Every structure is written in structure tokens, then in C-alpha cells.
All heavy atoms as an XYZ file, in Angstrom:
1011
protein
N     105.681    105.672     89.027
C     105.058    106.831     88.485
C     105.008    108.026     89.479
O     104.097    108.588     89.734
C     103.667    106.374     88.104
C     102.919    107.444     87.306
S     101.345    107.035     86.888
C     101.580    106.199     85.400
N     106.177    108.263     90.090
C     106.237    109.259     91.168
C     105.975    110.705     90.588
O     105.526    111.464     91.341
C     107.569    109.187     91.800
N     106.396    111.002     89.307
C     106.110    112.298     88.832
C     104.815    112.298     88.141
O     104.683    112.674     86.997
C     107.216    112.575     87.827
C     108.519    112.756     88.512
O     108.601    113.164     89.678
N     109.632    112.618     87.843
N     103.677    112.058     88.910
C     102.435    111.823     88.280
C     101.858    113.127     87.744
O     101.120    113.072     86.681
C     101.460    111.383     89.473
C     100.250    110.691     88.850
C     100.221    109.594     88.107
C      99.046    111.206     89.205
C      99.076    109.008     87.614
C      97.866    110.728     88.777
C      97.901    109.587     87.909
O      96.806    109.022     87.385
N     102.206    114.283     88.223
C     101.728    115.528     87.653
C     102.726    116.080     86.566
O     102.604    117.090     86.024
C     101.586    116.556     88.740
C     100.447    116.359     89.529
C      99.193    116.892     88.885
O      99.143    117.766     88.028
N      98.079    116.271     89.110
N     103.885    115.431     86.398
C     104.905    115.874     85.433
C     105.827    116.786     86.254
O     106.744    117.301     85.589
N     105.632    116.949     87.471
C     106.542    117.826     88.238
C     107.599    116.935     88.848
O     107.750    115.834     88.638
N     108.419    117.539     89.684
C     109.539    116.945     90.337
C     109.134    116.215     91.610
O     108.189    116.676     92.275
C     110.637    117.919     90.678
C     111.209    118.521     89.425
C     112.022    117.527     88.550
O     112.792    116.734     88.995
N     111.692    117.463     87.265
N     109.813    115.199     91.889
C     109.707    114.466     93.233
C     110.953    113.988     93.661
O     111.839    113.557     92.879
C     108.650    113.276     93.051
N     111.268    114.121     94.946
C     112.421    113.652     95.654
C     112.204    112.257     96.189
O     111.253    112.129     96.991
C     112.937    114.538     96.703
C     113.418    115.917     96.201
C     112.565    117.016     96.132
C     114.628    116.031     95.643
C     112.866    118.238     95.674
C     115.109    117.289     95.235
C     114.219    118.319     95.182
N     112.822    111.274     95.607
C     112.575    109.874     96.008
C     113.816    109.313     96.666
O     114.926    109.567     96.268
C     112.147    109.051     94.744
C     111.031    109.609     94.028
C     112.014    107.518     95.107
C     110.740    109.045     92.686
N     113.694    108.557     97.700
C     114.825    107.831     98.376
C     114.389    106.493     98.718
O     113.279    106.100     98.712
C     115.174    108.661     99.646
O     116.415    108.172    100.074
C     114.182    108.600    100.706
N     115.422    105.631     98.994
C     115.134    104.260     99.267
C     115.333    104.031    100.781
O     116.280    104.496    101.372
C     116.093    103.336     98.482
O     115.742    103.339     97.102
N     114.452    103.267    101.287
C     114.585    102.697    102.658
C     114.402    101.190    102.521
O     114.187    100.677    101.447
C     113.427    103.207    103.586
C     113.536    104.719    103.895
C     112.880    105.584    103.035
C     114.041    105.170    105.080
C     112.885    106.904    103.332
C     114.048    106.514    105.380
C     113.519    107.324    104.480
N     114.780    100.412    103.551
C     114.427     99.058    103.565
C     113.147     98.807    104.313
O     112.910     99.315    105.378
C     115.632     98.287    104.333
O     116.902     98.616    103.681
C     115.414     96.790    104.383
N     112.330     98.098    103.707
C     110.965     97.678    104.241
C     111.197     96.840    105.564
O     111.880     95.805    105.509
C     110.189     96.960    103.326
N     110.751     97.428    106.693
C     110.830     96.698    107.923
C     109.857     95.474    108.033
O     110.186     94.537    108.843
C     110.496     97.733    109.046
C     111.220     97.438    110.381
O     112.397     97.080    110.293
O     110.490     97.513    111.471
N     108.909     95.507    107.276
C     107.833     94.443    107.233
C     107.342     94.366    105.830
O     107.783     95.016    104.955
C     106.742     94.743    108.284
N     106.375     93.355    105.669
C     105.849     93.195    104.379
C     104.951     94.419    104.037
O     103.967     94.683    104.650
C     105.036     91.962    104.319
C     104.441     91.569    102.983
O     104.787     92.284    102.016
O     103.674     90.583    102.927
N     105.291     95.148    102.972
C     104.441     96.239    102.571
C     103.794     96.104    101.270
O     103.578     97.052    100.505
C     105.527     97.599    102.520
C     106.078     97.926    103.956
C     106.967     99.193    103.636
C     104.988     98.322    104.823
N     103.636     94.795    100.872
C     102.941     94.585     99.539
C     101.580     94.755     99.638
O     100.890     94.882    100.716
C     103.283     93.081     99.132
O     102.829     92.126    100.149
C     104.755     92.779     98.975
N     100.901     94.750     98.466
C      99.490     94.877     98.386
C      98.932     96.224     98.584
O      99.357     97.209     97.959
N      98.111     96.433     99.540
C      97.344     97.653     99.870
C      98.200     98.756    100.401
O      97.770     99.944    100.656
C      96.184     97.450    100.814
N      99.532     98.553    100.716
C     100.288     99.544    101.355
C     100.978    100.600    100.335
O     101.416    101.588    100.664
C     101.463     98.898    102.145
C     100.988     98.044    103.246
C     100.134     98.781    104.175
C      99.657     97.921    105.409
N      98.544     98.524    106.104
N     100.967    100.151     99.093
C     101.605    101.046     98.037
C     100.663    102.311     97.894
O      99.440    102.219     98.105
C     101.557    100.402     96.662
C     102.321    101.203     95.577
C     102.312    100.472     94.272
O     101.597     99.542     94.104
N     103.249    100.971     93.480
N     101.305    103.420     97.810
C     100.683    104.721     97.756
C     100.122    105.183     99.093
O      99.292    106.120     99.121
C      99.592    104.838     96.626
C     100.083    104.319     95.300
C      99.638    103.198     94.607
C     101.120    104.855     94.504
N     100.343    103.047     93.426
C     101.237    104.066     93.347
C     102.050    105.902     94.652
C     102.196    104.254     92.419
C     102.933    106.104     93.670
C     102.967    105.348     92.430
N     100.595    104.647    100.184
C     100.211    105.147    101.552
C     101.474    105.683    102.193
O     102.604    105.611    101.826
C      99.597    103.993    102.342
O     100.535    102.942    102.553
C      98.391    103.377    101.731
N     101.145    106.293    103.347
C     102.209    106.966    104.197
C     103.114    105.860    104.912
O     102.574    104.840    105.408
C     101.611    107.829    105.233
C     100.735    109.015    104.657
C     100.000    109.586    105.706
C     101.572    110.028    103.893
N     104.367    106.151    104.945
C     105.286    105.414    105.756
C     106.087    106.284    106.682
O     106.219    107.541    106.501
C     106.328    104.565    104.903
C     105.606    103.457    104.139
C     107.052    105.550    103.858
N     106.575    105.746    107.848
C     107.376    106.359    108.811
C     108.620    105.628    108.979
O     108.771    104.457    108.609
C     106.604    106.435    110.231
C     106.350    104.986    110.744
C     105.283    107.203    109.990
C     105.780    104.998    112.107
N     109.687    106.294    109.567
C     110.957    105.535    109.842
C     110.595    104.507    110.917
O     109.809    104.705    111.890
C     111.819    106.629    110.454
C     111.304    107.819    109.997
C     109.711    107.685    109.931
N     111.221    103.328    110.867
C     110.944    102.292    111.919
C     112.134    102.512    112.907
O     112.925    103.408    112.891
C     111.082    100.917    111.298
O     112.414    100.596    110.864
N     112.124    101.609    113.892
C     113.157    101.697    115.016
C     114.497    101.315    114.555
O     115.492    101.537    115.309
C     112.735    100.864    116.205
O     112.520     99.481    115.761
N     114.666    100.594    113.356
C     115.906    100.232    112.786
C     116.379    101.273    111.877
O     115.674    101.727    110.868
C     115.805     98.901    112.116
O     115.331     97.906    112.995
C     117.103     98.504    111.537
N     117.534    101.909    112.040
C     118.039    102.935    111.150
C     118.064    102.496    109.719
O     118.424    101.402    109.353
C     119.424    103.390    111.545
N     117.464    103.394    108.860
C     117.443    103.058    107.395
C     116.196    102.302    106.958
O     116.026    101.996    105.739
N     115.381    101.934    107.896
C     114.153    101.091    107.580
C     112.979    102.036    107.730
O     112.969    103.032    108.314
C     114.019     99.938    108.518
C     114.999     98.767    108.174
O     115.984     98.879    107.559
N     114.732     97.649    108.747
N     111.889    101.561    107.039
C     110.541    102.278    107.174
C     109.489    101.179    107.361
O     109.620    100.116    107.132
C     110.298    103.126    105.910
S     109.962    102.227    104.406
N     108.332    101.736    107.907
C     107.223    100.813    108.078
C     105.969    101.651    107.730
O     106.068    102.887    107.583
C     107.137    100.336    109.581
C     107.038    101.523    110.578
C     107.064    100.889    111.972
O     107.696     99.973    112.237
N     106.411    101.687    112.910
N     104.803    100.976    107.717
C     103.590    101.770    107.483
C     103.275    102.653    108.692
O     103.592    102.352    109.816
C     102.406    100.851    107.149
O     101.314    101.617    106.725
C     102.061     99.943    108.315
N     102.666    103.829    108.321
C     102.228    104.747    109.384
C     100.959    104.197    109.957
O      99.918    104.295    109.324
C     102.057    106.203    108.818
N     100.960    103.658    111.149
C      99.878    102.873    111.679
C      99.113    103.367    112.881
O      98.200    102.785    113.347
C     100.246    101.342    111.949
C     101.480    101.419    112.859
C     100.537    100.714    110.618
C     101.846    100.016    113.358
N      99.505    104.521    113.415
C      98.808    105.001    114.589
C      98.760    106.430    114.584
O      99.438    107.190    113.903
C      99.462    104.492    115.938
O     100.671    105.218    116.043
N      97.794    107.010    115.386
C      97.742    108.507    115.569
C      99.004    109.114    116.126
O      99.186    110.270    116.016
N      99.797    108.345    116.729
C     101.084    108.812    117.383
C     102.145    109.050    116.232
O     103.188    109.627    116.447
C     101.690    107.771    118.370
S     100.526    107.545    119.818
N     101.962    108.574    115.058
C     102.989    108.706    113.994
C     102.390    109.595    112.919
O     102.354    109.334    111.810
C     103.242    107.379    113.416
O     102.095    106.756    112.812
N     102.081    110.823    113.389
C     101.498    111.795    112.434
C     102.498    112.476    111.486
O     102.120    113.170    110.625
C     100.803    112.946    113.260
C     101.664    113.778    114.103
C      99.590    112.359    114.006
C     101.118    114.964    114.730
N     103.828    112.176    111.676
C     104.762    112.843    110.854
C     105.405    111.687    110.020
O     106.622    111.397    110.272
C     105.780    113.738    111.680
C     106.598    114.600    110.744
S     105.689    115.507    109.523
C     104.481    116.439    110.444
N     104.838    111.361    108.915
C     105.508    110.295    108.061
C     106.669    110.845    107.295
O     106.766    112.125    107.176
C     104.368    109.857    107.142
C     103.410    111.008    107.143
C     103.543    111.672    108.441
N     107.595    109.933    106.899
C     108.708    110.370    106.046
C     108.364    110.526    104.604
O     108.961    111.271    103.842
C     109.892    109.417    106.281
C     109.522    108.098    105.594
C     111.211    109.920    105.732
N     107.278    109.909    104.123
C     106.880    110.036    102.755
C     105.774    109.098    102.355
O     105.184    108.390    103.149
N     105.659    108.889    101.037
C     104.631    108.060    100.476
C     105.325    106.916     99.677
O     106.144    107.160     98.856
C     103.744    108.801     99.542
C     102.879    109.874    100.264
C     102.749    107.885     98.698
C     102.111    110.886     99.445
N     104.892    105.677    100.015
C     105.471    104.524     99.428
C     104.960    104.315     98.018
O     103.868    104.350     97.739
C     105.089    103.213    100.222
C     105.615    101.904     99.793
C     107.146    101.868     99.973
C     104.938    100.782    100.476
N     106.016    104.241     97.031
C     105.618    104.136     95.642
C     105.804    102.738     95.034
O     105.469    102.575     93.816
C     106.404    105.165     94.804
O     107.789    104.853     94.883
C     106.176    106.589     95.322
N     106.205    101.861     95.782
C     106.362    100.434     95.272
C     105.719     99.506     96.296
O     105.108     99.979     97.228
C     107.850    100.083     94.883
C     108.735    100.011     96.087
O     108.414    100.608     97.161
N     109.875     99.472     95.983
N     105.916     98.206     96.074
C     105.267     97.243     97.097
C     106.236     96.211     97.567
O     106.100     94.998     97.196
C     104.040     96.637     96.559
C     104.273     95.877     95.265
O     105.326     96.071     94.572
O     103.354     95.180     94.818
N     107.250     96.630     98.385
C     108.355     95.715     98.778
C     107.884     94.749     99.833
O     107.140     95.072    100.721
C     109.376     96.668     99.277
C     108.625     97.774     99.893
C     107.401     97.925     98.901
N     108.469     93.573     99.841
C     108.401     92.622    100.914
C     109.355     93.063    102.016
O     110.273     93.911    101.731
C     108.716     91.210    100.431
O     107.736     90.767     99.569
N     109.366     92.431    103.155
C     110.272     92.743    104.242
C     111.676     92.549    103.751
O     112.027     91.546    103.094
C     110.021     91.822    105.437
N     112.503     93.502    103.999
C     114.007     93.462    103.637
C     114.233     93.979    102.207
O     115.453     94.180    101.969
N     113.261     94.231    101.509
C     113.493     94.800    100.112
C     113.495     96.357    100.133
O     113.031     96.895    101.141
C     112.319     94.380     99.141
C     112.450     92.885     98.781
C     111.408     92.555     97.787
O     110.293     93.025     97.802
N     111.720     91.533     96.973
N     113.968     96.937     99.105
C     114.076     98.358     99.005
C     112.642     99.047     98.943
O     111.841     98.564     98.042
C     114.894     98.863     97.855
N     112.358     99.980     99.708
C     111.038    100.728     99.647
C     111.353    102.020     99.091
O     112.088    102.825     99.669
C     110.594    100.831    101.048
N     110.763    102.265     97.912
C     110.948    103.586     97.314
C     109.935    104.636     97.860
O     108.702    104.425     97.618
C     110.779    103.487     95.746
C     111.815    102.500     95.093
C     113.317    102.938     95.306
O     113.497    104.195     95.090
O     114.074    102.173     95.544
N     110.385    105.720     98.307
C     109.567    106.624     99.049
C     109.687    108.082     98.527
O     110.810    108.583     98.413
C     109.928    106.643    100.595
C     109.057    107.566    101.330
C     109.688    105.188    101.121
N     108.620    108.662     98.124
C     108.598    110.154     97.749
C     108.607    110.903     99.080
O     107.678    110.811     99.891
C     107.359    110.526     96.892
C     107.299    111.971     96.782
C     107.423    109.819     95.505
N     109.631    111.710     99.331
C     109.822    112.360    100.598
C     109.387    113.931    100.362
O     109.125    114.606    101.345
C     111.195    112.351    101.073
C     111.486    110.840    101.493
C     112.307    112.839    100.235
N     109.227    114.289     99.015
C     108.797    115.589     98.796
C     108.529    115.704     97.278
O     109.298    115.308     96.488
C     109.872    116.699     99.055
C     109.554    118.155     98.913
C     108.478    118.688     99.808
C     110.846    118.956     98.974
N     107.316    116.231     96.964
C     106.968    116.498     95.552
C     105.696    115.811     95.049
O     104.882    115.368     95.906
N     105.591    115.758     93.762
C     104.332    115.216     93.173
C     104.297    113.684     93.105
O     105.392    113.110     92.721
C     104.162    115.783     91.725
C     103.975    117.324     91.718
C     104.983    118.168     91.434
C     102.721    117.800     91.885
C     104.859    119.498     91.447
C     102.566    119.180     91.835
C     103.619    120.034     91.659
N     103.193    113.113     93.403
C     103.156    111.666     93.346
C     101.620    111.223     93.377
O     100.745    112.046     93.448
C     103.817    110.978     94.614
O     103.839    109.543     94.423
C     103.229    111.362     95.895
N     101.368    110.000     93.326
C     100.045    109.579     93.567
C      99.998    109.126     94.942
O     100.939    108.757     95.562
C      99.786    108.181     92.703
C      99.670    108.469     91.172
C      99.112    107.321     90.396
C      99.839    105.963     90.541
N      99.349    104.945     89.627
N      98.706    109.090     95.524
C      98.566    108.664     96.901
C      97.141    108.247     97.018
O      96.250    108.590     96.381
C      98.874    109.791     97.896
N      96.888    107.375     98.101
C      95.577    107.044     98.535
C      94.991    108.122     99.465
O      95.646    108.535    100.384
C      95.523    105.685     99.281
C      95.722    104.462     98.211
C      95.664    103.227     99.045
C      96.032    102.026     98.032
N      95.983    100.701     98.744
N      93.746    108.524     99.253
C      93.131    109.505    100.068
C      91.583    109.087    100.148
O      91.102    108.282     99.416
C      93.344    110.830     99.485
N      90.935    109.800    101.043
C      89.517    109.566    101.176
C      88.801    110.793    101.739
O      89.522    111.671    102.285
C      89.198    108.371    102.147
C      89.510    108.666    103.535
C      88.980    107.566    104.517
N      89.799    107.538    105.706
C      90.685    106.600    105.973
N      90.893    105.659    105.155
N      91.468    106.795    107.101
N      87.557    110.939    101.506
C      86.712    111.997    101.941
C      86.775    111.901    103.580
O      86.674    110.853    104.096
C      85.332    111.963    101.392
C      84.424    112.886    102.075
C      85.226    111.990     99.964
N      86.857    113.067    104.198
C      86.733    113.195    105.665
C      85.373    113.126    106.149
O      84.391    113.079    105.340
N      85.150    113.140    107.429
C      83.883    113.070    108.018
C      82.959    114.287    107.657
O      81.770    114.266    107.631
C      83.955    112.921    109.540
O      84.633    113.971    110.075
N      83.625    115.431    107.478
C      82.805    116.617    107.128
C      83.564    117.414    106.008
O      83.079    118.448    105.662
C      82.755    117.472    108.297
O      84.010    117.980    108.763
N      84.521    116.810    105.431
C      85.239    117.612    104.253
C      85.523    116.701    103.083
O      85.919    115.543    103.166
C      86.648    118.046    104.832
S      86.565    119.019    106.244
N      85.172    117.207    101.942
C      85.278    116.556    100.639
C      86.774    116.684    100.144
O      87.506    117.504    100.587
C      84.359    117.083     99.679
C      82.935    117.017     99.843
C      82.334    116.097    100.760
C      81.960    117.808     99.413
N      81.019    116.342    100.762
C      80.723    117.447     99.955
C      81.957    118.900     98.555
C      79.438    118.017     99.758
C      80.670    119.473     98.296
C      79.481    119.028     98.851
N      87.078    115.755     99.161
C      88.260    115.930     98.494
C      87.967    116.786     97.230
O      87.203    116.419     96.380
C      88.834    114.634     97.918
C      89.407    113.665     98.969
C      89.748    112.273     98.288
C      90.678    114.326     99.585
N      88.645    118.052     97.176
C      88.397    118.862     96.026
C      89.804    119.366     95.680
O      90.730    119.360     96.475
C      87.642    120.182     96.423
O      86.274    119.681     96.738
N      89.941    119.835     94.425
C      91.305    120.287     93.959
C      91.773    121.364     94.924
O      91.071    122.324     95.179
C      91.220    120.835     92.533
C      92.530    121.068     91.883
O      93.459    120.186     92.087
N      92.706    122.174     91.271
N      92.989    121.142     95.505
C      93.618    122.090     96.476
C      93.302    121.737     97.892
O      93.895    122.395     98.802
N      92.519    120.786     98.194
C      92.283    120.439     99.664
C      93.513    119.995    100.280
O      94.310    119.293     99.800
C      91.302    119.189     99.666
O      90.101    119.605     99.096
C      90.946    118.782    101.129
N      93.735    120.545    101.543
C      94.810    120.200    102.388
C      94.584    118.863    103.072
O      93.539    118.606    103.456
C      95.138    121.252    103.439
C      95.369    122.704    102.888
C      95.391    123.742    104.013
C      96.548    122.773    102.010
N      95.631    118.043    103.188
C      95.589    116.728    103.685
C      96.425    116.355    104.784
O      97.532    116.927    104.940
C      95.882    115.748    102.479
C      95.104    115.875    101.192
C      95.696    115.015    100.096
C      93.587    115.495    101.476
N      95.952    115.581    105.731
C      96.701    115.016    106.897
C      96.805    113.574    106.758
O      96.215    112.968    105.837
C      95.926    115.400    108.124
C      94.613    114.582    108.372
C      93.910    114.835    109.536
C      92.665    113.995    109.656
N      92.058    114.103    111.046
N      97.580    112.958    107.613
C      97.671    111.479    107.641
C      96.744    110.856    108.646
O      96.613    111.329    109.778
N      95.951    109.902    108.215
C      95.026    109.172    109.100
C      95.806    108.013    109.742
O      96.868    107.588    109.366
C      93.838    108.649    108.392
N      95.217    107.396    110.735
C      95.969    106.371    111.479
C      96.066    105.055    110.743
O      96.872    104.186    111.108
C      95.087    105.991    112.784
O      93.829    105.606    112.503
N      95.517    104.932    109.588
C      95.665    103.814    108.677
C      96.567    104.103    107.535
O      96.550    103.369    106.525
C      94.369    103.213    108.288
C      93.470    104.199    107.446
O      93.945    105.392    107.260
O      92.405    103.875    106.999
N      97.320    105.202    107.603
C      98.310    105.576    106.576
C      97.692    106.135    105.253
O      98.467    106.299    104.345
C      99.302    104.475    106.220
N      96.491    106.435    105.320
C      95.838    107.087    104.150
C      95.611    108.556    104.350
O      95.356    108.908    105.520
C      94.435    106.375    103.822
C      94.743    104.923    103.366
C      93.644    107.107    102.762
C      93.485    104.034    103.173
N      95.686    109.356    103.333
C      95.539    110.760    103.475
C      94.006    111.078    103.599
O      93.206    110.533    102.885
C      96.087    111.609    102.331
C      97.700    111.486    102.298
C      98.200    111.933    100.865
C      98.289    112.280    103.451
N      93.662    112.165    104.332
C      92.319    112.655    104.372
C      92.336    114.102    104.603
O      93.332    114.623    105.146
C      91.439    111.874    105.413
C      91.928    111.902    106.749
C      91.021    111.157    107.768
O      90.495    110.103    107.282
O      90.995    111.404    108.964
N      91.221    114.820    104.350
C      91.194    116.287    104.585
C      91.479    116.722    105.931
O      91.061    116.109    106.949
C      89.805    116.694    104.081
C      89.379    115.602    103.147
C      90.044    114.346    103.755
N      92.130    117.880    106.073
C      92.464    118.479    107.357
C      91.230    119.203    107.785
O      90.553    119.937    107.028
C      93.711    119.430    107.178
C      93.874    120.343    108.456
C      94.873    118.682    106.909
N      90.832    119.207    109.131
C      89.749    119.873    109.666
C      90.273    121.218    110.127
O      91.393    121.690    109.823
N      89.440    121.993    110.784
C      89.777    123.343    111.189
C      90.837    123.331    112.355
O      91.625    124.302    112.418
C      88.601    124.081    111.593
O      87.889    123.311    112.709
C      87.632    124.343    110.555
N      90.813    122.374    113.263
C      91.838    122.309    114.282
C      92.391    120.851    114.260
O      91.776    120.029    114.936
C      91.244    122.586    115.683
O      90.212    121.770    115.896
C      90.854    124.098    115.701
N      93.388    120.573    113.519
C      93.629    119.272    113.280
C      95.215    119.017    113.156
O      95.954    119.856    113.550
C      93.096    118.775    111.959
C      92.457    117.442    111.948
O      92.885    116.643    112.672
O      91.472    117.320    111.231
N      95.613    117.827    112.700
C      97.034    117.474    112.602
C      97.666    118.339    111.546
O      97.055    119.014    110.689
C      97.104    116.032    112.285
C      96.611    115.174    113.404
C      96.607    113.633    112.953
O      96.800    113.434    111.792
N      96.365    112.770    113.855
N      99.044    118.241    111.533
C      99.768    119.063    110.452
C      99.464    118.716    109.012
O      99.126    117.520    108.751
C     101.247    118.673    110.730
C     101.223    118.158    112.148
C      99.915    117.528    112.383
N      99.522    119.670    108.189
C      99.247    119.483    106.812
C     100.431    118.685    106.115
O     101.630    119.080    106.391
C      99.091    120.821    106.087
C      99.043    120.696    104.555
C      97.922    121.625    106.556
N     100.114    117.568    105.500
C     101.214    116.810    104.787
C     101.261    116.880    103.275
O     102.213    116.711    102.664
C     101.057    115.359    105.241
C     101.210    114.947    106.708
C     100.882    113.499    106.897
C     102.505    115.326    107.178
N      99.992    117.164    102.753
C      99.972    117.208    101.279
C      98.797    118.033    100.766
O      97.944    118.515    101.671
C      99.726    115.678    100.806
N      98.666    118.107     99.472
C      97.567    118.867     98.892
C      97.056    118.031     97.787
O      97.717    117.472     96.936
C      98.085    120.204     98.342
C      97.009    121.055     97.700
C      97.474    122.479     97.674
N      96.463    123.250     98.391
C      96.596    124.418     98.898
N      97.674    125.072     98.762
N      95.508    125.027     99.528
N      95.643    117.881     97.740
C      94.967    117.077     96.703
C      94.975    117.858     95.451
O      94.572    119.065     95.418
C      93.569    116.770     97.209
C      92.745    115.950     96.285
C      91.762    116.349     95.432
C      92.795    114.532     96.067
N      91.335    115.237     94.726
C      91.961    114.093     95.064
C      93.734    113.496     96.674
C      91.802    112.824     94.686
C      93.521    112.232     96.261
C      92.611    111.926     95.183
N      95.322    117.187     94.402
C      95.375    117.792     93.011
C      94.591    117.007     92.023
O      95.092    116.524     91.047
C      96.798    118.003     92.568
C      97.665    118.872     93.432
C      99.158    118.901     92.971
C      97.195    120.395     93.421
N      93.271    116.848     92.362
C      92.520    115.930     91.524
C      91.069    116.419     91.483
O      90.631    117.475     92.085
N      90.286    115.584     90.821
C      88.864    115.838     90.772
C      88.159    115.721     92.109
O      88.657    115.108     93.071
C      88.193    114.848     89.768
N      87.030    116.314     92.231
C      86.264    116.438     93.393
C      85.642    115.049     93.736
O      85.253    114.341     92.795
C      85.126    117.329     93.286
C      84.312    117.575     94.514
C      83.266    118.538     94.234
N      82.611    118.999     95.575
C      82.109    120.136     95.726
N      82.037    121.058     94.837
N      81.571    120.402     96.893
N      85.775    114.601     94.966
C      85.238    113.365     95.361
C      84.414    113.525     96.686
O      84.927    114.092     97.576
C      86.366    112.262     95.617
C      85.735    110.963     95.900
O      84.759    110.752     96.619
N      86.308    109.867     95.340
N      83.164    113.105     96.725
C      82.321    113.288     97.924
C      81.848    111.919     98.447
O      81.018    111.938     99.404
C      81.145    114.152     97.567
O      80.279    113.537     96.433
C      81.494    115.551     97.036
N      82.366    110.826     97.916
C      82.009    109.519     98.340
C      82.639    109.235     99.728
O      83.894    109.083     99.814
C      82.383    108.394     97.395
O      81.742    108.797     96.119
C      81.781    107.013     97.809
N      81.885    109.187    100.799
C      82.437    108.910    102.126
C      82.889    107.445    102.318
O      82.397    106.531    101.714
C      81.359    109.226    103.174
N      83.968    107.285    103.089
C      84.556    106.002    103.493
C      85.118    105.186    102.437
O      85.459    104.038    102.657
C      83.457    105.113    104.227
N      85.369    105.755    101.222
C      86.009    105.002    100.168
C      87.282    105.634     99.786
O      87.336    106.816     99.504
C      85.059    104.885     98.967
N      88.414    104.913     99.906
C      89.659    105.421     99.441
C      89.850    105.481     97.977
O      89.400    104.535     97.316
C      90.777    104.724    100.199
O      90.982    103.399     99.712
N      90.496    106.433     97.412
C      90.673    106.522     96.004
C      92.195    106.900     95.769
O      92.786    107.483     96.598
C      89.772    107.558     95.245
C      90.057    109.007     95.820
C      88.358    107.203     95.390
C      89.385    109.967     94.968
N      92.745    106.566     94.556
C      94.020    106.975     94.134
C      94.035    108.235     93.377
O      93.248    108.285     92.443
C      94.596    105.768     93.466
C      96.050    105.807     93.113
C      96.898    105.821     94.347
C      96.465    104.510     92.308
N      94.863    109.154     93.780
C      94.762    110.463     93.132
C      96.122    111.241     93.108
O      97.142    110.688     93.689
N      96.127    112.293     92.538
C      97.370    113.166     92.500
C      97.514    114.086     93.740
O      96.455    114.602     94.207
C      97.271    114.117     91.296
C      97.014    113.450     89.910
O      97.606    112.373     89.803
N      96.273    114.023     89.181
N      98.661    114.067     94.269
C      98.978    114.986     95.447
C     100.373    115.583     95.277
O     101.179    115.140     94.570
C      98.928    114.139     96.825
C      97.563    113.517     97.012
C     100.114    113.183     96.933
N     100.411    116.704     96.016
C     101.719    117.342     96.192
C     102.160    117.096     97.635
O     101.458    117.597     98.531
C     101.710    118.806     95.959
C     103.005    119.599     96.282
C     104.144    119.129     95.565
C     102.754    121.113     96.087
N     102.994    116.132     97.855
C     103.413    115.733     99.159
C     104.391    116.739     99.752
O     105.406    117.009     99.096
C     104.093    114.378     99.260
C     104.351    113.825    100.618
C     103.433    113.523    101.499
C     105.666    113.864    101.125
C     103.593    113.181    102.752
C     106.012    113.474    102.441
C     104.962    113.076    103.191
N     104.090    117.427    100.769
C     104.789    118.449    101.390
C     105.728    117.983    102.510
O     106.663    118.784    102.844
C     103.818    119.653    101.936
C     102.915    120.227    100.902
C     101.869    121.074    101.612
C     103.710    120.972     99.888
N     105.404    116.892    103.042
C     106.294    116.296    104.105
C     106.437    117.248    105.217
O     105.473    117.900    105.612
N     107.590    117.220    105.816
C     107.862    118.038    107.014
C     107.868    119.461    106.788
O     107.961    120.303    107.678
N     107.915    119.925    105.497
C     108.009    121.331    105.209
C     106.682    122.114    105.723
O     106.788    123.243    105.957
C     108.146    121.577    103.752
O     107.007    121.126    103.005
C     109.356    120.971    103.191
N     105.599    121.463    105.812
C     104.380    122.060    106.266
C     104.090    121.782    107.702
O     102.906    122.011    108.164
C     103.224    121.696    105.323
N     104.967    121.104    108.446
C     104.669    120.590    109.736
C     104.630    121.673    110.879
O     104.401    121.318    111.987
C     105.584    119.475    110.128
N     104.928    122.868    110.504
C     105.090    123.860    111.592
C     103.755    124.312    112.087
O     103.719    125.069    113.075
C     105.932    125.145    111.099
O     105.229    125.635    109.987
N     102.736    123.925    111.499
C     101.367    124.300    111.964
C     100.264    123.596    111.370
O     100.543    122.618    110.633
N      99.086    123.845    111.774
C      97.923    123.166    111.144
C      97.118    124.187    110.351
O      97.261    125.344    110.550
C      97.041    122.510    112.265
O      96.533    123.600    113.089
C      97.713    121.520    113.123
N      96.310    123.690    109.551
C      95.607    124.574    108.697
C      94.137    124.193    108.675
O      93.760    123.038    108.740
N      93.293    125.156    108.309
C      91.872    124.842    108.136
C      91.666    124.286    106.634
O      92.457    124.334    105.833
N      90.525    123.632    106.639
C      90.152    122.991    105.361
C      89.963    124.046    104.177
O      89.426    125.124    104.477
C      88.780    122.268    105.531
C      88.139    121.813    104.176
C      89.002    120.716    103.468
O      89.858    120.112    104.161
N      88.863    120.604    102.223
N      90.531    123.871    103.014
C      90.384    124.721    101.962
C      89.768    123.920    100.803
O      90.331    122.850    100.497
C      91.721    125.348    101.461
C      92.284    126.226    102.583
C      93.569    126.868    102.065
O      93.803    126.857    101.007
N      94.167    127.599    102.966
N      88.838    124.383    100.159
C      88.133    123.671     99.063
C      87.207    122.639     99.608
O      87.510    122.038    100.618
N      86.067    122.480     99.032
C      85.187    121.366     99.522
C      84.455    121.745    100.793
O      84.615    122.859    101.352
N      83.710    120.941    101.208
C      82.892    121.091    102.374
C      81.962    119.925    102.517
O      81.870    119.206    101.545
N      81.186    119.937    103.435
C      80.367    118.717    103.621
C      79.046    118.887    104.162
O      78.593    119.483    104.948
């Protein structure tokens, strides 16, 4: 369901470097050290993911990744910023999207869903994944507040 908003999404296949089943679907992935493979974005050092995983492959299976466009994704309320329609999002160290602060990591996506103010709970919602196209700078929080 990569075209969750009815818009276009660019999807490509990688090979899952490890087991990405279960809770990894709809989270950020990065290229792994093996060419053509991807893995979950698992640390603050991997702030530039290649996209959002749209299936749940086991190790060695095809991982379908939205690299640009409309999709579903897991996101959560930030420490001081809510999820509101239009909120700019960054990648957290656990591969889930969260609101960008005023001086923060590069913008990766934009939340396109209902307002959510519940702290510490991840939810599945609509996003426009911008990928590397927005990586030239950081942005302040737009929409919401805390």
C-alpha cells in the first residue's frame, strides 16, 4: 500500500541484510555494507536512510522500499513537538519518524495525518517521504507544539 495518499511513490527492491519481519515494516532502512542490501536504520549515525520499508522480508528476501513519495510510516510524538498535519519529520535512532526540532537532523518526511499528542507511542500514518531531497538543511518544527 505504498500509494497510501493516492499519489505517486518510487519503490525499489533491496535484499534484506537481516530479518526485517514484524515491527520493522513501515520504518526507515539504510544501505548495508553489502552492495544491494539494506538494514534497519539503528543508530544516530545513520541519519540518512534510503527509504521506508513497505514489506516484512526475512534475511535474503526482497525488501520493497519507498525511496521517494507517499507511503505509510511509523511515527511518534517528539519530546516537545506533536504530530500535526504538515509536521516535518526526522529519523530517530530506532528507525521511527518523529518531529524535527528547531536545530535538528535533516528533514526526511512530512506527516499528512490527524493530530496526535500521545507521547512515547508510535502510530502508523500517512507521510510524504522526501528522502535525500530535503537533506541539504534542517528545518524548524511546523505545525503542532507541545
